[in-house]
mmCIF file of the N, C-alpha and C atoms, coordinates in Angstrom:
data_MODEL
# 
_entry.id   MODEL 
# 
loop_
_atom_site.group_PDB 
_atom_site.id 
_atom_site.type_symbol 
_atom_site.label_atom_id 
_atom_site.label_alt_id 
_atom_site.label_comp_id 
_atom_site.label_asym_id 
_atom_site.label_entity_id 
_atom_site.label_seq_id 
_atom_site.pdbx_PDB_ins_code 
_atom_site.Cartn_x 
_atom_site.Cartn_y 
_atom_site.Cartn_z 
_atom_site.occupancy 
_atom_site.B_iso_or_equiv 
_atom_site.pdbx_formal_charge 
_atom_site.auth_seq_id 
_atom_site.auth_comp_id 
_atom_site.auth_asym_id 
_atom_site.auth_atom_id 
_atom_site.pdbx_PDB_model_num 
ATOM 1   N N  . MET A 1 1  ? 7.270  15.635  -1.950  1.00 0.00 ? 1  MET A N  1 
ATOM 2   C CA . MET A 1 1  ? 7.224  14.690  -1.734  1.00 0.00 ? 1  MET A CA 1 
ATOM 3   C C  . MET A 1 1  ? 8.833  14.345  -1.753  1.00 0.00 ? 1  MET A C  1 
ATOM 4   N N  . ALA A 1 2  ? 9.149  14.210  -0.017  1.00 0.00 ? 2  ALA A N  1 
ATOM 5   C CA . ALA A 1 2  ? 10.685 14.019  0.022   1.00 0.00 ? 2  ALA A CA 1 
ATOM 6   C C  . ALA A 1 2  ? 11.237 12.405  -0.340  1.00 0.00 ? 2  ALA A C  1 
ATOM 7   N N  . GLY A 1 3  ? 11.820 12.543  -0.542  1.00 0.00 ? 3  GLY A N  1 
ATOM 8   C CA . GLY A 1 3  ? 12.728 10.553  -0.107  1.00 0.00 ? 3  GLY A CA 1 
ATOM 9   C C  . GLY A 1 3  ? 13.715 10.407  -0.158  1.00 0.00 ? 3  GLY A C  1 
ATOM 10  N N  . SER A 1 4  ? 14.370 9.382   -0.432  1.00 0.00 ? 4  SER A N  1 
ATOM 11  C CA . SER A 1 4  ? 15.779 8.834   -0.770  1.00 0.00 ? 4  SER A CA 1 
ATOM 12  C C  . SER A 1 4  ? 15.784 7.701   -1.255  1.00 0.00 ? 4  SER A C  1 
ATOM 13  N N  . PHE A 1 5  ? 16.827 7.404   -2.509  1.00 0.00 ? 5  PHE A N  1 
ATOM 14  C CA . PHE A 1 5  ? 16.488 5.923   -3.713  1.00 0.00 ? 5  PHE A CA 1 
ATOM 15  C C  . PHE A 1 5  ? 18.228 5.021   -2.492  1.00 0.00 ? 5  PHE A C  1 
ATOM 16  N N  . TYR A 1 6  ? 17.718 4.095   -2.516  1.00 0.00 ? 6  TYR A N  1 
ATOM 17  C CA . TYR A 1 6  ? 19.304 3.337   -1.774  1.00 0.00 ? 6  TYR A CA 1 
ATOM 18  C C  . TYR A 1 6  ? 19.672 2.126   -2.998  1.00 0.00 ? 6  TYR A C  1 
ATOM 19  N N  . ARG A 1 7  ? 20.842 2.159   -2.912  1.00 0.00 ? 7  ARG A N  1 
ATOM 20  C CA . ARG A 1 7  ? 21.662 0.874   -3.660  1.00 0.00 ? 7  ARG A CA 1 
ATOM 21  C C  . ARG A 1 7  ? 20.856 -0.429  -2.963  1.00 0.00 ? 7  ARG A C  1 
ATOM 22  N N  . VAL A 1 8  ? 20.262 -1.135  -3.086  1.00 0.00 ? 8  VAL A N  1 
ATOM 23  C CA . VAL A 1 8  ? 20.259 -2.436  -1.949  1.00 0.00 ? 8  VAL A CA 1 
ATOM 24  C C  . VAL A 1 8  ? 20.584 -3.687  -3.049  1.00 0.00 ? 8  VAL A C  1 
ATOM 25  N N  . LYS A 1 9  ? 21.081 -4.613  -2.427  1.00 0.00 ? 9  LYS A N  1 
ATOM 26  C CA . LYS A 1 9  ? 21.703 -5.646  -2.596  1.00 0.00 ? 9  LYS A CA 1 
ATOM 27  C C  . LYS A 1 9  ? 21.196 -6.924  -2.273  1.00 0.00 ? 9  LYS A C  1 
ATOM 28  N N  . CYS A 1 10 ? 20.794 -8.020  -3.395  1.00 0.00 ? 10 CYS A N  1 
ATOM 29  C CA . CYS A 1 10 ? 19.732 -8.773  -3.424  1.00 0.00 ? 10 CYS A CA 1 
ATOM 30  C C  . CYS A 1 10 ? 20.099 -10.178 -2.304  1.00 0.00 ? 10 CYS A C  1 
ATOM 31  N N  . PRO A 1 11 ? 19.398 -10.638 -0.980  1.00 0.00 ? 11 PRO A N  1 
ATOM 32  C CA . PRO A 1 11 ? 20.148 -11.444 -0.441  1.00 0.00 ? 11 PRO A CA 1 
ATOM 33  C C  . PRO A 1 11 ? 20.509 -12.532 -1.300  1.00 0.00 ? 11 PRO A C  1 
ATOM 34  N N  . ASP A 1 12 ? 19.784 -12.899 -2.616  1.00 0.00 ? 12 ASP A N  1 
ATOM 35  C CA . ASP A 1 12 ? 19.476 -14.199 -2.745  1.00 0.00 ? 12 ASP A CA 1 
ATOM 36  C C  . ASP A 1 12 ? 20.333 -14.280 -4.281  1.00 0.00 ? 12 ASP A C  1 
ATOM 37  N N  . CYS A 1 13 ? 20.704 -12.959 -4.766  1.00 0.00 ? 13 CYS A N  1 
ATOM 38  C CA . CYS A 1 13 ? 21.319 -13.477 -6.294  1.00 0.00 ? 13 CYS A CA 1 
ATOM 39  C C  . CYS A 1 13 ? 22.986 -11.975 -6.069  1.00 0.00 ? 13 CYS A C  1 
ATOM 40  N N  . GLU A 1 14 ? 22.732 -11.284 -4.978  1.00 0.00 ? 14 GLU A N  1 
ATOM 41  C CA . GLU A 1 14 ? 23.338 -10.202 -5.040  1.00 0.00 ? 14 GLU A CA 1 
ATOM 42  C C  . GLU A 1 14 ? 23.609 -8.974  -5.820  1.00 0.00 ? 14 GLU A C  1 
ATOM 43  N N  . ASN A 1 15 ? 22.381 -9.279  -6.658  1.00 0.00 ? 15 ASN A N  1 
ATOM 44  C CA . ASN A 1 15 ? 21.836 -8.247  -8.035  1.00 0.00 ? 15 ASN A CA 1 
ATOM 45  C C  . ASN A 1 15 ? 22.441 -7.065  -6.936  1.00 0.00 ? 15 ASN A C  1 
ATOM 46  N N  . GLU A 1 16 ? 22.661 -5.377  -7.794  1.00 0.00 ? 16 GLU A N  1 
ATOM 47  C CA . GLU A 1 16 ? 22.565 -4.660  -6.674  1.00 0.00 ? 16 GLU A CA 1 
ATOM 48  C C  . GLU A 1 16 ? 21.317 -3.814  -7.525  1.00 0.00 ? 16 GLU A C  1 
ATOM 49  N N  . GLN A 1 17 ? 20.564 -3.250  -6.932  1.00 0.00 ? 17 GLN A N  1 
ATOM 50  C CA . GLN A 1 17 ? 19.852 -2.482  -7.565  1.00 0.00 ? 17 GLN A CA 1 
ATOM 51  C C  . GLN A 1 17 ? 19.366 -0.850  -6.839  1.00 0.00 ? 17 GLN A C  1 
ATOM 52  N N  . THR A 1 18 ? 19.164 -0.215  -7.204  1.00 0.00 ? 18 THR A N  1 
ATOM 53  C CA . THR A 1 18 ? 18.324 1.069   -6.912  1.00 0.00 ? 18 THR A CA 1 
ATOM 54  C C  . THR A 1 18 ? 17.017 1.233   -6.834  1.00 0.00 ? 18 THR A C  1 
ATOM 55  N N  . ILE A 1 19 ? 16.208 1.298   -5.509  1.00 0.00 ? 19 ILE A N  1 
ATOM 56  C CA . ILE A 1 19 ? 14.798 1.202   -5.342  1.00 0.00 ? 19 ILE A CA 1 
ATOM 57  C C  . ILE A 1 19 ? 14.444 3.038   -4.553  1.00 0.00 ? 19 ILE A C  1 
ATOM 58  N N  . PHE A 1 20 ? 13.403 3.350   -4.534  1.00 0.00 ? 20 PHE A N  1 
ATOM 59  C CA . PHE A 1 20 ? 13.204 4.298   -3.755  1.00 0.00 ? 20 PHE A CA 1 
ATOM 60  C C  . PHE A 1 20 ? 12.597 4.048   -2.471  1.00 0.00 ? 20 PHE A C  1 
ATOM 61  N N  . GLY A 1 21 ? 12.929 4.518   -1.890  1.00 0.00 ? 21 GLY A N  1 
ATOM 62  C CA . GLY A 1 21 ? 12.538 4.344   -0.067  1.00 0.00 ? 21 GLY A CA 1 
ATOM 63  C C  . GLY A 1 21 ? 11.271 4.470   0.654   1.00 0.00 ? 21 GLY A C  1 
ATOM 64  N N  . ARG A 1 22 ? 10.408 5.075   -0.494  1.00 0.00 ? 22 ARG A N  1 
ATOM 65  C CA . ARG A 1 22 ? 9.266  5.338   0.300   1.00 0.00 ? 22 ARG A CA 1 
ATOM 66  C C  . ARG A 1 22 ? 7.795  4.435   -1.317  1.00 0.00 ? 22 ARG A C  1 
ATOM 67  N N  . ALA A 1 23 ? 8.607  2.937   -1.399  1.00 0.00 ? 23 ALA A N  1 
ATOM 68  C CA . ALA A 1 23 ? 7.938  2.290   -2.555  1.00 0.00 ? 23 ALA A CA 1 
ATOM 69  C C  . ALA A 1 23 ? 6.938  1.828   -2.109  1.00 0.00 ? 23 ALA A C  1 
ATOM 70  N N  . SER A 1 24 ? 5.410  2.598   -3.412  1.00 0.00 ? 24 SER A N  1 
ATOM 71  C CA . SER A 1 24 ? 3.772  2.019   -2.857  1.00 0.00 ? 24 SER A CA 1 
ATOM 72  C C  . SER A 1 24 ? 3.830  0.664   -3.264  1.00 0.00 ? 24 SER A C  1 
ATOM 73  N N  . THR A 1 25 ? 4.449  0.068   -3.774  1.00 0.00 ? 25 THR A N  1 
ATOM 74  C CA . THR A 1 25 ? 4.219  -1.103  -4.473  1.00 0.00 ? 25 THR A CA 1 
ATOM 75  C C  . THR A 1 25 ? 5.645  -1.946  -4.419  1.00 0.00 ? 25 THR A C  1 
ATOM 76  N N  . GLU A 1 26 ? 5.295  -3.395  -4.253  1.00 0.00 ? 26 GLU A N  1 
ATOM 77  C CA . GLU A 1 26 ? 5.915  -4.267  -3.744  1.00 0.00 ? 26 GLU A CA 1 
ATOM 78  C C  . GLU A 1 26 ? 7.427  -4.355  -5.174  1.00 0.00 ? 26 GLU A C  1 
ATOM 79  N N  . VAL A 1 27 ? 8.975  -3.975  -4.423  1.00 0.00 ? 27 VAL A N  1 
ATOM 80  C CA . VAL A 1 27 ? 9.743  -3.799  -5.939  1.00 0.00 ? 27 VAL A CA 1 
ATOM 81  C C  . VAL A 1 27 ? 10.887 -5.407  -5.606  1.00 0.00 ? 27 VAL A C  1 
ATOM 82  N N  . ALA A 1 28 ? 10.374 -6.219  -6.655  1.00 0.00 ? 28 ALA A N  1 
ATOM 83  C CA . ALA A 1 28 ? 11.654 -7.472  -6.950  1.00 0.00 ? 28 ALA A CA 1 
ATOM 84  C C  . ALA A 1 28 ? 12.384 -6.909  -7.549  1.00 0.00 ? 28 ALA A C  1 
ATOM 85  N N  . CYS A 1 29 ? 13.615 -8.347  -7.596  1.00 0.00 ? 29 CYS A N  1 
ATOM 86  C CA . CYS A 1 29 ? 14.882 -7.919  -7.879  1.00 0.00 ? 29 CYS A CA 1 
ATOM 87  C C  . CYS A 1 29 ? 14.566 -8.165  -9.287  1.00 0.00 ? 29 CYS A C  1 
ATOM 88  N N  . ALA A 1 30 ? 15.460 -7.390  -10.167 1.00 0.00 ? 30 ALA A N  1 
ATOM 89  C CA . ALA A 1 30 ? 15.051 -7.870  -11.674 1.00 0.00 ? 30 ALA A CA 1 
ATOM 90  C C  . ALA A 1 30 ? 16.091 -8.925  -12.127 1.00 0.00 ? 30 ALA A C  1 
ATOM 91  N N  . VAL A 1 31 ? 16.554 -9.592  -11.390 1.00 0.00 ? 31 VAL A N  1 
ATOM 92  C CA . VAL A 1 31 ? 17.342 -10.758 -12.453 1.00 0.00 ? 31 VAL A CA 1 
ATOM 93  C C  . VAL A 1 31 ? 17.194 -11.963 -11.228 1.00 0.00 ? 31 VAL A C  1 
ATOM 94  N N  . CYS A 1 32 ? 16.432 -12.265 -10.198 1.00 0.00 ? 32 CYS A N  1 
ATOM 95  C CA . CYS A 1 32 ? 16.049 -13.836 -9.372  1.00 0.00 ? 32 CYS A CA 1 
ATOM 96  C C  . CYS A 1 32 ? 14.622 -13.125 -9.226  1.00 0.00 ? 32 CYS A C  1 
ATOM 97  N N  . GLY A 1 33 ? 13.743 -12.352 -8.829  1.00 0.00 ? 33 GLY A N  1 
ATOM 98  C CA . GLY A 1 33 ? 12.441 -11.744 -8.843  1.00 0.00 ? 33 GLY A CA 1 
ATOM 99  C C  . GLY A 1 33 ? 12.535 -11.987 -7.235  1.00 0.00 ? 33 GLY A C  1 
ATOM 100 N N  . HIS A 1 34 ? 13.397 -11.410 -6.047  1.00 0.00 ? 34 HIS A N  1 
ATOM 101 C CA . HIS A 1 34 ? 13.450 -11.885 -4.827  1.00 0.00 ? 34 HIS A CA 1 
ATOM 102 C C  . HIS A 1 34 ? 12.667 -10.384 -4.662  1.00 0.00 ? 34 HIS A C  1 
ATOM 103 N N  . THR A 1 35 ? 11.740 -10.939 -3.611  1.00 0.00 ? 35 THR A N  1 
ATOM 104 C CA . THR A 1 35 ? 11.358 -9.391  -2.798  1.00 0.00 ? 35 THR A CA 1 
ATOM 105 C C  . THR A 1 35 ? 12.286 -8.469  -2.439  1.00 0.00 ? 35 THR A C  1 
ATOM 106 N N  . LEU A 1 36 ? 12.316 -7.573  -2.993  1.00 0.00 ? 36 LEU A N  1 
ATOM 107 C CA . LEU A 1 36 ? 13.558 -6.295  -2.257  1.00 0.00 ? 36 LEU A CA 1 
ATOM 108 C C  . LEU A 1 36 ? 12.910 -5.308  -0.956  1.00 0.00 ? 36 LEU A C  1 
ATOM 109 N N  . ALA A 1 37 ? 11.615 -4.586  -1.355  1.00 0.00 ? 37 ALA A N  1 
ATOM 110 C CA . ALA A 1 37 ? 10.783 -3.941  -0.803  1.00 0.00 ? 37 ALA A CA 1 
ATOM 111 C C  . ALA A 1 37 ? 9.710  -3.942  -0.668  1.00 0.00 ? 37 ALA A C  1 
ATOM 112 N N  . ARG A 1 38 ? 9.026  -4.043  0.836   1.00 0.00 ? 38 ARG A N  1 
ATOM 113 C CA . ARG A 1 38 ? 7.406  -3.745  0.743   1.00 0.00 ? 38 ARG A CA 1 
ATOM 114 C C  . ARG A 1 38 ? 7.019  -2.431  1.638   1.00 0.00 ? 38 ARG A C  1 
ATOM 115 N N  . PRO A 1 39 ? 6.021  -2.499  0.564   1.00 0.00 ? 39 PRO A N  1 
ATOM 116 C CA . PRO A 1 39 ? 5.064  -1.553  1.389   1.00 0.00 ? 39 PRO A CA 1 
ATOM 117 C C  . PRO A 1 39 ? 4.573  -1.037  2.347   1.00 0.00 ? 39 PRO A C  1 
ATOM 118 N N  . THR A 1 40 ? 4.632  -0.001  3.534   1.00 0.00 ? 40 THR A N  1 
ATOM 119 C CA . THR A 1 40 ? 4.325  -0.146  4.950   1.00 0.00 ? 40 THR A CA 1 
ATOM 120 C C  . THR A 1 40 ? 3.857  1.455   5.081   1.00 0.00 ? 40 THR A C  1 
ATOM 121 N N  . GLY A 1 41 ? 2.990  2.460   3.869   1.00 0.00 ? 41 GLY A N  1 
ATOM 122 C CA . GLY A 1 41 ? 2.621  3.489   4.036   1.00 0.00 ? 41 GLY A CA 1 
ATOM 123 C C  . GLY A 1 41 ? 3.229  4.929   4.162   1.00 0.00 ? 41 GLY A C  1 
ATOM 124 N N  . GLY A 1 42 ? 4.732  4.384   5.061   1.00 0.00 ? 42 GLY A N  1 
ATOM 125 C CA . GLY A 1 42 ? 5.409  5.348   4.679   1.00 0.00 ? 42 GLY A CA 1 
ATOM 126 C C  . GLY A 1 42 ? 6.882  4.475   4.054   1.00 0.00 ? 42 GLY A C  1 
ATOM 127 N N  . GLU A 1 43 ? 8.134  4.602   4.935   1.00 0.00 ? 43 GLU A N  1 
ATOM 128 C CA . GLU A 1 43 ? 9.291  3.872   4.787   1.00 0.00 ? 43 GLU A CA 1 
ATOM 129 C C  . GLU A 1 43 ? 9.132  2.607   4.599   1.00 0.00 ? 43 GLU A C  1 
ATOM 130 N N  . ALA A 1 44 ? 9.645  2.348   3.119   1.00 0.00 ? 44 ALA A N  1 
ATOM 131 C CA . ALA A 1 44 ? 9.343  1.039   2.838   1.00 0.00 ? 44 ALA A CA 1 
ATOM 132 C C  . ALA A 1 44 ? 10.294 0.117   3.665   1.00 0.00 ? 44 ALA A C  1 
ATOM 133 N N  . ASP A 1 45 ? 9.670  -1.282  4.018   1.00 0.00 ? 45 ASP A N  1 
ATOM 134 C CA . ASP A 1 45 ? 10.462 -2.242  4.371   1.00 0.00 ? 45 ASP A CA 1 
ATOM 135 C C  . ASP A 1 45 ? 11.810 -3.006  3.345   1.00 0.00 ? 45 ASP A C  1 
ATOM 136 N N  . ILE A 1 46 ? 12.544 -2.429  3.718   1.00 0.00 ? 46 ILE A N  1 
ATOM 137 C CA . ILE A 1 46 ? 13.756 -3.031  2.735   1.00 0.00 ? 46 ILE A CA 1 
ATOM 138 C C  . ILE A 1 46 ? 14.319 -4.397  3.252   1.00 0.00 ? 46 ILE A C  1 
ATOM 139 N N  . GLU A 1 47 ? 13.646 -5.567  2.014   1.00 0.00 ? 47 GLU A N  1 
ATOM 140 C CA . GLU A 1 47 ? 14.411 -6.795  2.557   1.00 0.00 ? 47 GLU A CA 1 
ATOM 141 C C  . GLU A 1 47 ? 16.480 -6.787  1.572   1.00 0.00 ? 47 GLU A C  1 
ATOM 142 N N  . GLY A 1 48 ? 17.017 -6.541  2.140   1.00 0.00 ? 48 GLY A N  1 
ATOM 143 C CA . GLY A 1 48 ? 18.467 -7.085  1.645   1.00 0.00 ? 48 GLY A CA 1 
ATOM 144 C C  . GLY A 1 48 ? 19.262 -6.088  2.477   1.00 0.00 ? 48 GLY A C  1 
ATOM 145 N N  . GLU A 1 49 ? 20.674 -5.781  1.793   1.00 0.00 ? 49 GLU A N  1 
ATOM 146 C CA . GLU A 1 49 ? 21.487 -5.246  2.450   1.00 0.00 ? 49 GLU A CA 1 
ATOM 147 C C  . GLU A 1 49 ? 21.722 -3.733  1.674   1.00 0.00 ? 49 GLU A C  1 
ATOM 148 N N  . VAL A 1 50 ? 21.367 -2.322  2.367   1.00 0.00 ? 50 VAL A N  1 
ATOM 149 C CA . VAL A 1 50 ? 21.374 -1.395  2.274   1.00 0.00 ? 50 VAL A CA 1 
ATOM 150 C C  . VAL A 1 50 ? 22.780 -0.866  1.750   1.00 0.00 ? 50 VAL A C  1 
ATOM 151 N N  . VAL A 1 51 ? 23.356 -0.769  0.537   1.00 0.00 ? 51 VAL A N  1 
ATOM 152 C CA . VAL A 1 51 ? 24.943 -0.610  0.322   1.00 0.00 ? 51 VAL A CA 1 
ATOM 153 C C  . VAL A 1 51 ? 25.374 0.747   0.262   1.00 0.00 ? 51 VAL A C  1 
ATOM 154 N N  . ASP A 1 52 ? 23.813 1.812   -0.275  1.00 0.00 ? 52 ASP A N  1 
ATOM 155 C CA . ASP A 1 52 ? 24.764 3.345   -0.566  1.00 0.00 ? 52 ASP A CA 1 
ATOM 156 C C  . ASP A 1 52 ? 23.406 3.535   -0.479  1.00 0.00 ? 52 ASP A C  1 
ATOM 157 N N  . VAL A 1 53 ? 23.503 4.909   -0.191  1.00 0.00 ? 53 VAL A N  1 
ATOM 158 C CA . VAL A 1 53 ? 22.127 6.075   -0.518  1.00 0.00 ? 53 VAL A CA 1 
ATOM 159 C C  . VAL A 1 53 ? 22.284 6.870   -1.395  1.00 0.00 ? 53 VAL A C  1 
ATOM 160 N N  . VAL A 1 54 ? 22.007 6.603   -2.741  1.00 0.00 ? 54 VAL A N  1 
ATOM 161 C CA . VAL A 1 54 ? 22.090 6.985   -3.780  1.00 0.00 ? 54 VAL A CA 1 
ATOM 162 C C  . VAL A 1 54 ? 22.130 8.389   -3.876  1.00 0.00 ? 54 VAL A C  1 
ATOM 163 N N  . ALA A 1 55 ? 20.684 8.889   -3.988  1.00 0.00 ? 55 ALA A N  1 
ATOM 164 C CA . ALA A 1 55 ? 20.118 10.136  -3.459  1.00 0.00 ? 55 ALA A CA 1 
ATOM 165 C C  . ALA A 1 55 ? 19.319 10.868  -2.339  1.00 0.00 ? 55 ALA A C  1 
ATOM 166 N N  . ALA A 1 56 ? 19.196 11.559  -1.936  1.00 0.00 ? 56 ALA A N  1 
ATOM 167 C CA . ALA A 1 56 ? 18.374 12.390  -0.256  1.00 0.00 ? 56 ALA A CA 1 
ATOM 168 C C  . ALA A 1 56 ? 17.751 13.630  -0.982  1.00 0.00 ? 56 ALA A C  1 
ATOM 169 N N  . ARG A 1 57 ? 16.799 13.620  -0.473  1.00 0.00 ? 57 ARG A N  1 
ATOM 170 C CA . ARG A 1 57 ? 16.043 15.426  -0.524  1.00 0.00 ? 57 ARG A CA 1 
ATOM 171 C C  . ARG A 1 57 ? 16.096 15.395  0.649   1.00 0.00 ? 57 ARG A C  1 
# 
């Protein structure tokens, strides 16, 4: 299972959080609860600014 981890900045509170690019569940911001990623059956739909690719395999 190949995938990447991304550091994403929340559009509401600007918290930066690391998320998996192929998330199978919704990922919420740990600070304000805004949805950062929604599953699509493949690469997740990321809501927010991707700041960095943390790891790629």
